All heavy atoms as a GROMACS GRO file, in nm:
protein
  511
    1MET      N    1  -1.855   0.592  -1.156
    1MET     CA    2  -1.735   0.512  -1.152
    1MET      C    3  -1.640   0.561  -1.043
    1MET      O    4  -1.574   0.481  -0.979
    1MET     CB    5  -1.668   0.516  -1.290
    1MET     CG    6  -1.565   0.413  -1.307
    1MET     SD    7  -1.636   0.249  -1.303
    1MET     CE    8  -1.524   0.163  -1.403
    2GLN      N    9  -1.633   0.690  -1.018
    2GLN     CA   10  -1.546   0.745  -0.915
    2GLN      C   11  -1.587   0.699  -0.776
    2GLN      O   12  -1.503   0.673  -0.692
    2GLN     CB   13  -1.545   0.899  -0.921
    2GLN     CG   14  -1.482   0.954  -1.046
    2GLN     CD   15  -1.332   0.928  -1.051
    2GLN    OE1   16  -1.268   0.908  -0.949
    2GLN    NE2   17  -1.276   0.925  -1.171
    3ILE      N   18  -1.717   0.690  -0.752
    3ILE     CA   19  -1.766   0.646  -0.622
    3ILE      C   20  -1.723   0.501  -0.598
    3ILE      O   21  -1.686   0.465  -0.487
    3ILE     CB   22  -1.920   0.658  -0.616
    3ILE    CG1   23  -1.961   0.800  -0.643
    3ILE    CG2   24  -1.975   0.600  -0.488
    3ILE    CD1   25  -2.004   0.880  -0.527
    4ARG      N   26  -1.727   0.422  -0.702
    4ARG     CA   27  -1.688   0.282  -0.689
    4ARG      C   28  -1.540   0.270  -0.651
    4ARG      O   29  -1.503   0.191  -0.565
    4ARG     CB   30  -1.714   0.210  -0.822
    4ARG     CG   31  -1.686   0.064  -0.818
    4ARG     CD   32  -1.724   0.001  -0.950
    4ARG     NE   33  -1.698  -0.142  -0.947
    4ARG     CZ   34  -1.710  -0.220  -1.050
    4ARG    NH1   35  -1.750  -0.170  -1.165
    4ARG    NH2   36  -1.684  -0.347  -1.041
    5HIS      N   37  -1.454   0.349  -0.714
    5HIS     CA   38  -1.312   0.348  -0.680
    5HIS      C   39  -1.288   0.398  -0.537
    5HIS      O   40  -1.204   0.342  -0.466
    5HIS     CB   41  -1.232   0.434  -0.779
    5HIS     CG   42  -1.219   0.372  -0.913
    5HIS    ND1   43  -1.256   0.438  -1.027
    5HIS    CD2   44  -1.176   0.250  -0.951
    5HIS    CE1   45  -1.234   0.360  -1.130
    5HIS    NE2   46  -1.186   0.244  -1.086
    6LEU      N   47  -1.358   0.500  -0.499
    6LEU     CA   48  -1.344   0.553  -0.364
    6LEU      C   49  -1.389   0.449  -0.261
    6LEU      O   50  -1.322   0.429  -0.159
    6LEU     CB   51  -1.426   0.680  -0.349
    6LEU     CG   52  -1.416   0.752  -0.214
    6LEU    CD1   53  -1.272   0.795  -0.188
    6LEU    CD2   54  -1.508   0.871  -0.212
    7PHE      N   55  -1.498   0.381  -0.288
    7PHE     CA   56  -1.546   0.277  -0.197
    7PHE      C   57  -1.446   0.162  -0.188
    7PHE      O   58  -1.418   0.112  -0.079
    7PHE     CB   59  -1.682   0.225  -0.245
    7PHE     CG   60  -1.738   0.117  -0.158
    7PHE    CD1   61  -1.792   0.145  -0.033
    7PHE    CD2   62  -1.737  -0.014  -0.201
    7PHE    CE1   63  -1.843   0.045   0.047
    7PHE    CE2   64  -1.788  -0.115  -0.122
    7PHE     CZ   65  -1.841  -0.085   0.002
    8LEU      N   66  -1.388   0.122  -0.300
    8LEU     CA   67  -1.289   0.014  -0.301
    8LEU      C   68  -1.164   0.055  -0.222
    8LEU      O   69  -1.112  -0.023  -0.144
    8LEU     CB   70  -1.252  -0.022  -0.444
    8LEU     CG   71  -1.150  -0.134  -0.460
    8LEU    CD1   72  -1.204  -0.263  -0.402
    8LEU    CD2   73  -1.116  -0.152  -0.606
    9ALA      N   74  -1.118   0.178  -0.241
    9ALA     CA   75  -1.000   0.225  -0.168
    9ALA      C   76  -1.028   0.231  -0.018
    9ALA      O   77  -0.943   0.193   0.064
    9ALA     CB   78  -0.958   0.362  -0.220
   10ALA      N   79  -1.145   0.278   0.020
   10ALA     CA   80  -1.181   0.285   0.161
   10ALA      C   81  -1.192   0.146   0.223
   10ALA      O   82  -1.149   0.124   0.337
   10ALA     CB   83  -1.312   0.361   0.178
   11THR      N   84  -1.246   0.052   0.148
   11THR     CA   85  -1.258  -0.086   0.197
   11THR      C   86  -1.122  -0.149   0.218
   11THR      O   87  -1.096  -0.213   0.321
   11THR     CB   88  -1.342  -0.170   0.099
   11THR    OG1   89  -1.469  -0.108   0.082
   11THR    CG2   90  -1.359  -0.311   0.149
   12CYS      N   91  -1.032  -0.129   0.121
   12CYS     CA   92  -0.896  -0.185   0.134
   12CYS      C   93  -0.822  -0.121   0.251
   12CYS      O   94  -0.751  -0.190   0.325
   12CYS     CB   95  -0.820  -0.164   0.004
   12CYS     SG   96  -0.879  -0.268  -0.130
   13THR      N   97  -0.837   0.008   0.267
   13THR     CA   98  -0.771   0.076   0.378
   13THR      C   99  -0.824   0.028   0.512
   13THR      O  100  -0.747   0.005   0.605
   13THR     CB  101  -0.791   0.229   0.365
   13THR    OG1  102  -0.740   0.271   0.238
   13THR    CG2  103  -0.719   0.304   0.474
   14ALA      N  104  -0.954   0.010   0.522
   14ALA     CA  105  -1.013  -0.040   0.646
   14ALA      C  106  -0.967  -0.182   0.675
   14ALA      O  107  -0.939  -0.216   0.791
   14ALA     CB  108  -1.166  -0.035   0.638
   15ALA      N  109  -0.956  -0.265   0.572
   15ALA     CA  110  -0.909  -0.402   0.592
   15ALA      C  111  -0.765  -0.404   0.642
   15ALA      O  112  -0.730  -0.481   0.732
   15ALA     CB  113  -0.922  -0.482   0.463
   16LEU      N  114  -0.682  -0.318   0.585
   16LEU     CA  115  -0.543  -0.309   0.631
   16LEU      C  116  -0.536  -0.259   0.776
   16LEU      O  117  -0.459  -0.309   0.856
   16LEU     CB  118  -0.462  -0.217   0.540
   16LEU     CG  119  -0.421  -0.273   0.406
   16LEU    CD1  120  -0.359  -0.163   0.320
   16LEU    CD2  121  -0.324  -0.386   0.422
   17ALA      N  122  -0.617  -0.161   0.807
   17ALA     CA  123  -0.616  -0.105   0.942
   17ALA      C  124  -0.665  -0.208   1.044
   17ALA      O  125  -0.605  -0.222   1.152
   17ALA     CB  126  -0.703   0.020   0.948
   18LEU      N  127  -0.770  -0.280   1.013
   18LEU     CA  128  -0.821  -0.380   1.106
   18LEU      C  129  -0.727  -0.500   1.115
   18LEU      O  130  -0.714  -0.560   1.221
   18LEU     CB  131  -0.961  -0.426   1.064
   18LEU     CG  132  -1.070  -0.321   1.082
   18LEU    CD1  133  -1.201  -0.372   1.024
   18LEU    CD2  134  -1.086  -0.283   1.227
   19GLY      N  135  -0.663  -0.535   1.007
   19GLY     CA  136  -0.566  -0.644   1.009
   19GLY      C  137  -0.447  -0.609   1.096
   19GLY      O  138  -0.386  -0.696   1.159
   20GLY      N  139  -0.413  -0.483   1.101
   20GLY     CA  140  -0.302  -0.439   1.184
   20GLY      C  141  -0.334  -0.448   1.333
   20GLY      O  142  -0.243  -0.455   1.415
   21CYS      N  143  -0.458  -0.450   1.368
   21CYS     CA  144  -0.497  -0.462   1.508
   21CYS      C  145  -0.479  -0.604   1.561
   21CYS      O  146  -0.478  -0.626   1.682
   21CYS     CB  147  -0.642  -0.420   1.527
   21CYS     SG  148  -0.672  -0.246   1.494
   22ALA      N  149  -0.468  -0.700   1.472
   22ALA     CA  150  -0.459  -0.840   1.514
   22ALA      C  151  -0.326  -0.871   1.582
   22ALA      O  152  -0.320  -0.954   1.670
   22ALA     CB  153  -0.479  -0.932   1.394
   23SER      N  154  -0.221  -0.806   1.539
   23SER     CA  155  -0.089  -0.830   1.597
   23SER      C  156  -0.004  -0.705   1.581
   23SER      O  157  -0.047  -0.607   1.520
   23SER     CB  158  -0.021  -0.948   1.529
   23SER     OG  159   0.006  -0.916   1.394
   24ASN      N  160   0.116  -0.711   1.632
   24ASN     CA  161   0.206  -0.598   1.619
   24ASN      C  162   0.284  -0.615   1.489
   24ASN      O  163   0.378  -0.693   1.482
   24ASN     CB  164   0.301  -0.592   1.740
   24ASN     CG  165   0.378  -0.464   1.744
   24ASN    OD1  166   0.346  -0.369   1.673
   24ASN    ND2  167   0.481  -0.460   1.827
   25PRO      N  168   0.248  -0.542   1.382
   25PRO     CA  169   0.313  -0.564   1.253
   25PRO      C  170   0.456  -0.509   1.251
   25PRO      O  171   0.488  -0.413   1.321
   25PRO     CB  172   0.224  -0.487   1.156
   25PRO     CG  173   0.162  -0.380   1.238
   25PRO     CD  174   0.146  -0.439   1.376
   26SER      N  175   0.537  -0.570   1.169
   26SER     CA  176   0.674  -0.522   1.153
   26SER      C  177   0.674  -0.404   1.057
   26SER      O  178   0.576  -0.377   0.988
   26SER     CB  179   0.762  -0.635   1.098
   26SER     OG  180   0.722  -0.667   0.967
   27ASN      N  181   0.785  -0.334   1.053
   27ASN     CA  182   0.797  -0.222   0.960
   27ASN      C  183   0.788  -0.269   0.816
   27ASN      O  184   0.741  -0.196   0.729
   27ASN     CB  185   0.930  -0.149   0.983
   27ASN     CG  186   0.929  -0.068   1.109
   27ASN    OD1  187   0.826  -0.018   1.152
   27ASN    ND2  188   1.045  -0.055   1.172
   28THR      N  189   0.831  -0.391   0.789
   28THR     CA  190   0.823  -0.446   0.654
   28THR      C  191   0.678  -0.461   0.612
   28THR      O  192   0.641  -0.424   0.500
   28THR     CB  193   0.894  -0.582   0.648
   28THR    OG1  194   1.028  -0.566   0.692
   28THR    CG2  195   0.892  -0.640   0.509
   29GLN      N  196   0.593  -0.511   0.701
   29GLN     CA  197   0.452  -0.528   0.669
   29GLN      C  198   0.383  -0.393   0.649
   29GLN      O  199   0.304  -0.376   0.556
   29GLN     CB  200   0.383  -0.607   0.779
   29GLN     CG  201   0.431  -0.750   0.788
   29GLN     CD  202   0.383  -0.819   0.914
   29GLN    OE1  203   0.359  -0.755   1.016
   29GLN    NE2  204   0.369  -0.951   0.907
   30VAL      N  205   0.411  -0.301   0.737
   30VAL     CA  206   0.350  -0.168   0.726
   30VAL      C  207   0.398  -0.099   0.598
   30VAL      O  208   0.319  -0.039   0.525
   30VAL     CB  209   0.382  -0.083   0.850
   30VAL    CG1  210   0.336   0.060   0.832
   30VAL    CG2  211   0.319  -0.144   0.974
   31GLY      N  212   0.527  -0.108   0.571
   31GLY     CA  213   0.581  -0.045   0.451
   31GLY      C  214   0.521  -0.100   0.324
   31GLY      O  215   0.493  -0.025   0.230
   32THR      N  216   0.499  -0.230   0.319
   32THR     CA  217   0.440  -0.293   0.201
   32THR      C  218   0.297  -0.243   0.180
   32THR      O  219   0.259  -0.207   0.068
   32THR     CB  220   0.442  -0.446   0.214
   32THR    OG1  221   0.577  -0.488   0.232
   32THR    CG2  222   0.385  -0.512   0.091
   33GLY      N  223   0.219  -0.242   0.286
   33GLY     CA  224   0.080  -0.196   0.275
   33GLY      C  225   0.067  -0.050   0.238
   33GLY      O  226  -0.007  -0.014   0.146
   34VAL      N  227   0.141   0.034   0.306
   34VAL     CA  228   0.135   0.178   0.279
   34VAL      C  229   0.189   0.207   0.140
   34VAL      O  230   0.132   0.288   0.065
   34VAL     CB  231   0.212   0.257   0.387
   34VAL    CG1  232   0.225   0.402   0.350
   34VAL    CG2  233   0.139   0.244   0.521
   35GLY      N  234   0.298   0.140   0.103
   35GLY     CA  235   0.355   0.161  -0.030
   35GLY      C  236   0.260   0.121  -0.140
   35GLY      O  237   0.251   0.188  -0.244
   36ALA      N  238   0.187   0.012  -0.120
   36ALA     CA  239   0.091  -0.033  -0.221
   36ALA      C  240  -0.023   0.068  -0.238
   36ALA      O  241  -0.063   0.100  -0.350
   36ALA     CB  242   0.035  -0.169  -0.184
   37VAL      N  243  -0.073   0.119  -0.128
   37VAL     CA  244  -0.183   0.217  -0.136
   37VAL      C  245  -0.136   0.346  -0.202
   37VAL      O  246  -0.200   0.397  -0.295
   37VAL     CB  247  -0.242   0.245   0.004
   37VAL    CG1  248  -0.340   0.360  -0.001
   37VAL    CG2  249  -0.309   0.120   0.059
   38VAL      N  250  -0.022   0.399  -0.156
   38VAL     CA  251   0.028   0.524  -0.212
   38VAL      C  252   0.067   0.506  -0.358
   38VAL      O  253   0.038   0.591  -0.443
   38VAL     CB  254   0.147   0.576  -0.128
   38VAL    CG1  255   0.214   0.694  -0.196
   38VAL    CG2  256   0.100   0.615   0.011
   39GLY      N  257   0.132   0.393  -0.390
   39GLY     CA  258   0.169   0.368  -0.528
   39GLY      C  259   0.049   0.352  -0.619
   39GLY      O  260   0.050   0.398  -0.733
   40GLY      N  261  -0.055   0.287  -0.572
   40GLY     CA  262  -0.177   0.272  -0.651
   40GLY      C  263  -0.244   0.405  -0.680
   40GLY      O  264  -0.287   0.432  -0.793
   41VAL      N  265  -0.250   0.491  -0.580
   41VAL     CA  266  -0.309   0.623  -0.600
   41VAL      C  267  -0.224   0.706  -0.697
   41VAL      O  268  -0.275   0.770  -0.788
   41VAL     CB  269  -0.326   0.696  -0.464
   41VAL    CG1  270  -0.366   0.841  -0.485
   41VAL    CG2  271  -0.430   0.624  -0.380
   42ALA      N  272  -0.092   0.702  -0.677
   42ALA     CA  273  -0.003   0.779  -0.764
   42ALA      C  274  -0.007   0.724  -0.907
   42ALA      O  275  -0.010   0.802  -1.004
   42ALA     CB  276   0.139   0.774  -0.710
   43GLY      N  277  -0.007   0.592  -0.922
   43GLY     CA  278  -0.013   0.534  -1.056
   43GLY      C  279  -0.142   0.568  -1.128
   43GLY      O  280  -0.141   0.594  -1.249
   44ASN      N  281  -0.251   0.572  -1.055
   44ASN     CA  282  -0.379   0.610  -1.116
   44ASN      C  283  -0.378   0.757  -1.156
   44ASN      O  284  -0.430   0.793  -1.261
   44ASN     CB  285  -0.494   0.580  -1.021
   44ASN     CG  286  -0.629   0.595  -1.089
   44ASN    OD1  287  -0.638   0.604  -1.209
   44ASN    ND2  288  -0.734   0.597  -1.008
   45ALA      N  289  -0.320   0.841  -1.073
   45ALA     CA  290  -0.317   0.984  -1.102
   45ALA      C  291  -0.224   1.015  -1.220
   45ALA      O  292  -0.255   1.100  -1.303
   45ALA     CB  293  -0.272   1.062  -0.980
   46ILE      N  294  -0.113   0.946  -1.229
   46ILE     CA  295  -0.014   0.975  -1.333
   46ILE      C  296  -0.052   0.908  -1.466
   46ILE      O  297  -0.054   0.973  -1.571
   46ILE     CB  298   0.126   0.932  -1.289
   46ILE    CG1  299   0.171   1.017  -1.170
   46ILE    CG2  300   0.226   0.944  -1.403
   46ILE    CD1  301   0.297   0.969  -1.103
   47PHE      N  302  -0.079   0.779  -1.463
   47PHE     CA  303  -0.103   0.704  -1.586
   47PHE      C  304  -0.250   0.680  -1.615
   47PHE      O  305  -0.288   0.661  -1.730
   47PHE     CB  306  -0.030   0.569  -1.580
   47PHE     CG  307   0.118   0.582  -1.564
   47PHE    CD1  308   0.180   0.547  -1.446
   47PHE    CD2  309   0.196   0.632  -1.667
   47PHE    CE1  310   0.315   0.559  -1.431
   47PHE    CE2  311   0.332   0.645  -1.654
   47PHE     CZ  312   0.393   0.608  -1.534
   48GLY      N  313  -0.332   0.678  -1.512
   48GLY     CA  314  -0.475   0.654  -1.530
   48GLY      C  315  -0.506   0.511  -1.564
   48GLY      O  316  -0.420   0.435  -1.607
   49GLY      N  317  -0.627   0.472  -1.542
   49GLY     CA  318  -0.671   0.338  -1.578
   49GLY      C  319  -0.624   0.231  -1.480
   49GLY      O  320  -0.550   0.257  -1.384
   50ALA      N  321  -0.667   0.110  -1.509
   50ALA     CA  322  -0.636  -0.002  -1.420
   50ALA      C  323  -0.489  -0.040  -1.426
   50ALA      O  324  -0.429  -0.076  -1.324
   50ALA     CB  325  -0.722  -0.121  -1.457
   51VAL      N  326  -0.428  -0.032  -1.544
   51VAL     CA  327  -0.288  -0.070  -1.557
   51VAL      C  328  -0.199   0.022  -1.476
   51VAL      O  329  -0.106  -0.023  -1.408
   51VAL     CB  330  -0.247  -0.070  -1.707
   51VAL    CG1  331  -0.099  -0.097  -1.722
   51VAL    CG2  332  -0.327  -0.172  -1.784
   52GLY      N  333  -0.226   0.151  -1.480
   52GLY     CA  334  -0.149   0.247  -1.401
   52GLY      C  335  -0.165   0.224  -1.252
   52GLY      O  336  -0.069   0.232  -1.176
   53THR      N  337  -0.286   0.193  -1.209
   53THR     CA  338  -0.313   0.169  -1.068
   53THR      C  339  -0.243   0.043  -1.019
   53THR      O  340  -0.177   0.044  -0.915
   53THR     CB  341  -0.464   0.158  -1.044
   53THR    OG1  342  -0.528   0.276  -1.091
   53THR    CG2  343  -0.496   0.138  -0.897
   54ILE      N  344  -0.255  -0.065  -1.095
   54ILE     CA  345  -0.194  -0.191  -1.055
   54ILE      C  346  -0.041  -0.181  -1.060
   54ILE      O  347   0.028  -0.227  -0.970
   54ILE     CB  348  -0.245  -0.307  -1.144
   54ILE    CG1  349  -0.394  -0.329  -1.117
   54ILE    CG2  350  -0.165  -0.434  -1.120
   54ILE    CD1  351  -0.461  -0.422  -1.214
   55GLY      N  352   0.011  -0.120  -1.164
   55GLY     CA  353   0.156  -0.103  -1.174
   55GLY      C  354   0.211  -0.016  -1.063
   55GLY      O  355   0.315  -0.046  -1.004
   56GLY      N  356   0.140   0.092  -1.032
   56GLY     CA  357   0.182   0.180  -0.922
   56GLY      C  358   0.176   0.110  -0.788
   56GLY      O  359   0.263   0.127  -0.704
   57ALA      N  360   0.072   0.030  -0.768
   57ALA     CA  361   0.059  -0.044  -0.642
   57ALA      C  362   0.171  -0.147  -0.628
   57ALA      O  363   0.228  -0.162  -0.519
   57ALA     CB  364  -0.077  -0.113  -0.634
   58ALA      N  365   0.204  -0.213  -0.736
   58ALA     CA  366   0.313  -0.312  -0.730
   58ALA      C  367   0.446  -0.245  -0.702
   58ALA      O  368   0.524  -0.291  -0.618
   58ALA     CB  369   0.319  -0.391  -0.861
   59ALA      N  370   0.473  -0.136  -0.772
   59ALA     CA  371   0.599  -0.064  -0.750
   59ALA      C  372   0.605  -0.006  -0.609
   59ALA      O  373   0.708  -0.012  -0.541
   59ALA     CB  374   0.615   0.046  -0.854
   60GLY      N  375   0.495   0.050  -0.564
   60GLY     CA  376   0.490   0.106  -0.429
   60GLY      C  377   0.508   0.001  -0.321
   60GLY      O  378   0.576   0.024  -0.221
   61ALA      N  379   0.448  -0.116  -0.341
   61ALA     CA  380   0.463  -0.225  -0.244
   61ALA      C  381   0.608  -0.270  -0.238
   61ALA      O  382   0.662  -0.297  -0.130
   61ALA     CB  383   0.373  -0.341  -0.281
   62LEU      N  384   0.674  -0.278  -0.354
   62LEU     CA  385   0.814  -0.320  -0.357
   62LEU      C  386   0.903  -0.220  -0.285
   62LEU      O  387   0.986  -0.258  -0.200
   62LEU     CB  388   0.860  -0.337  -0.501
   62LEU     CG  389   1.005  -0.379  -0.520
   62LEU    CD1  390   1.025  -0.519  -0.465
   62LEU    CD2  391   1.043  -0.374  -0.666
   63VAL      N  392   0.885  -0.092  -0.314
   63VAL     CA  393   0.966   0.011  -0.248
   63VAL      C  394   0.936   0.017  -0.099
   63VAL      O  395   1.027   0.024  -0.016
   63VAL     CB  396   0.941   0.149  -0.316
   63VAL    CG1  397   1.007   0.260  -0.237
   63VAL    CG2  398   0.992   0.147  -0.459
   64GLY      N  399   0.809   0.013  -0.062
   64GLY     CA  400   0.772   0.014   0.080
   64GLY      C  401   0.825  -0.105   0.155
   64GLY      O  402   0.869  -0.094   0.270
   65HIS      N  403   0.824  -0.221   0.091
   65HIS     CA  404   0.878  -0.341   0.153
   65HIS      C  405   1.027  -0.326   0.182
   65HIS      O  406   1.074  -0.359   0.292
   65HIS     CB  407   0.854  -0.462   0.063
   65HIS     CG  408   0.919  -0.587   0.110
   65HIS    ND1  409   0.865  -0.664   0.209
   65HIS    CD2  410   1.034  -0.648   0.074
   65HIS    CE1  411   0.943  -0.768   0.231
   65HIS    NE2  412   1.048  -0.760   0.149
   66GLU      N  413   1.101  -0.275   0.085
   66GLU     CA  414   1.245  -0.259   0.103
   66GLU      C  415   1.278  -0.157   0.211
   66GLU      O  416   1.369  -0.177   0.292
   66GLU     CB  417   1.311  -0.220  -0.029
   66GLU     CG  418   1.306  -0.330  -0.133
   66GLU     CD  419   1.376  -0.457  -0.089
   66GLU    OE1  420   1.484  -0.448  -0.028
   66GLU    OE2  421   1.321  -0.565  -0.115
   67ILE      N  422   1.205  -0.048   0.215
   67ILE     CA  423   1.229   0.054   0.318
   67ILE      C  424   1.196  -0.002   0.456
   67ILE      O  425   1.271   0.015   0.552
   67ILE     CB  426   1.147   0.181   0.289
   67ILE    CG1  427   1.203   0.250   0.164
   67ILE    CG2  428   1.149   0.276   0.409
   67ILE    CD1  429   1.117   0.366   0.116
   68GLY      N  430   1.083  -0.071   0.468
   68GLY     CA  431   1.045  -0.131   0.597
   68GLY      C  432   1.143  -0.238   0.642
   68GLY      O  433   1.176  -0.248   0.760
   69GLU      N  434   1.191  -0.319   0.548
   69GLU     CA  435   1.288  -0.422   0.583
   69GLU      C  436   1.419  -0.360   0.632
   69GLU      O  437   1.480  -0.409   0.727
   69GLU     CB  438   1.313  -0.510   0.461
   69GLU     CG  439   1.396  -0.632   0.488
   69GLU     CD  440   1.405  -0.722   0.368
   69GLU    OE1  441   1.398  -0.673   0.253
   69GLU    OE2  442   1.417  -0.843   0.389
   70ASP      N  443   1.460  -0.252   0.568
   70ASP     CA  444   1.581  -0.182   0.611
   70ASP      C  445   1.565  -0.127   0.753
   70ASP      O  446   1.655  -0.138   0.836
   70ASP     CB  447   1.613  -0.069   0.514
   70ASP     CG  448   1.742   0.003   0.549
   70ASP    OD1  449   1.846  -0.065   0.561
   70ASP    OD2  450   1.738   0.127   0.564
   71ARG      N  451   1.449  -0.073   0.783
   71ARG     CA  452   1.424  -0.021   0.918
   71ARG      C  453   1.420  -0.133   1.021
   71ARG      O  454   1.466  -0.115   1.134
   71ARG     CB  455   1.293   0.058   0.921
   71ARG     CG  456   1.305   0.191   0.853
   71ARG     CD  457   1.181   0.272   0.874
   71ARG     NE  458   1.196   0.402   0.809
   71ARG     CZ  459   1.103   0.493   0.807
   71ARG    NH1  460   0.987   0.471   0.867
   71ARG    NH2  461   1.123   0.607   0.748
   72ASP      N  462   1.364  -0.248   0.984
   72ASP     CA  463   1.362  -0.362   1.076
   72ASP      C  464   1.504  -0.410   1.106
   72ASP      O  465   1.537  -0.444   1.219
   72ASP     CB  466   1.279  -0.478   1.019
   72ASP     CG  467   1.130  -0.456   1.035
   72ASP    OD1  468   1.090  -0.378   1.124
   72ASP    OD2  469   1.054  -0.522   0.960
   73GLN      N  470   1.588  -0.415   1.005
   73GLN     CA  471   1.726  -0.460   1.026
   73GLN      C  472   1.806  -0.361   1.109
   73GLN      O  473   1.890  -0.401   1.188
   73GLN     CB  474   1.794  -0.484   0.891
   73GLN     CG  475   1.742  -0.605   0.821
   73GLN     CD  476   1.803  -0.625   0.684
   73GLN    OE1  477   1.882  -0.543   0.637
   73GLN    NE2  478   1.767  -0.734   0.619
   74ARG      N  479   1.782  -0.234   1.092
   74ARG     CA  480   1.852  -0.133   1.173
   74ARG      C  481   1.808  -0.134   1.317
   74ARG      O  482   1.884  -0.095   1.406
   74ARG     CB  483   1.832   0.006   1.113
   74ARG     CG  484   1.906   0.027   0.986
   74ARG     CD  485   1.886   0.164   0.934
   74ARG     NE  486   1.949   0.178   0.805
   74ARG     CZ  487   1.989   0.292   0.757
   74ARG    NH1  488   1.973   0.404   0.826
   74ARG    NH2  489   2.046   0.297   0.639
   75ARG      N  490   1.685  -0.176   1.343
   75ARG     CA  491   1.631  -0.179   1.479
   75ARG      C  492   1.701  -0.286   1.562
   75ARG      O  493   1.720  -0.271   1.681
   75ARG     CB  494   1.482  -0.206   1.475
   75ARG     CG  495   1.418  -0.217   1.613
   75ARG     CD  496   1.274  -0.253   1.608
   75ARG     NE  497   1.197  -0.135   1.573
   75ARG     CZ  498   1.068  -0.138   1.553
   75ARG    NH1  499   1.001  -0.251   1.557
   75ARG    NH2  500   1.002  -0.027   1.523
   76ARG      N  501   1.742  -0.396   1.501
   76ARG     CA  502   1.802  -0.508   1.574
   76ARG      C  503   1.943  -0.482   1.611
   76ARG      O  504   2.019  -0.409   1.576
   76ARG     CB  505   1.795  -0.634   1.489
   76ARG     CG  506   1.653  -0.677   1.467
   76ARG     CD  507   1.646  -0.801   1.382
   76ARG     NE  508   1.507  -0.819   1.343
   76ARG     CZ  509   1.471  -0.883   1.236
   76ARG    NH1  510   1.558  -0.937   1.157
   76ARG    NH2  511   1.345  -0.897   1.208
   0.00000   0.00000   0.00000
């Protein structure tokens, strides 16, 4: 089961990385993606199971989005 999770995480990370090559992403987009990955890993480590992973990913995406959006607004 651990190999399956590792493969899924690597696939998602590769998809995000290749998607970023298509255009110049904003800080909001990068923050959302990175926050979701970090939050998912942290949620799985702290709470375990699918609910912890999904909840952590959602919370991380929200926080990452807000931080990236703040950086985009300060840049202008």
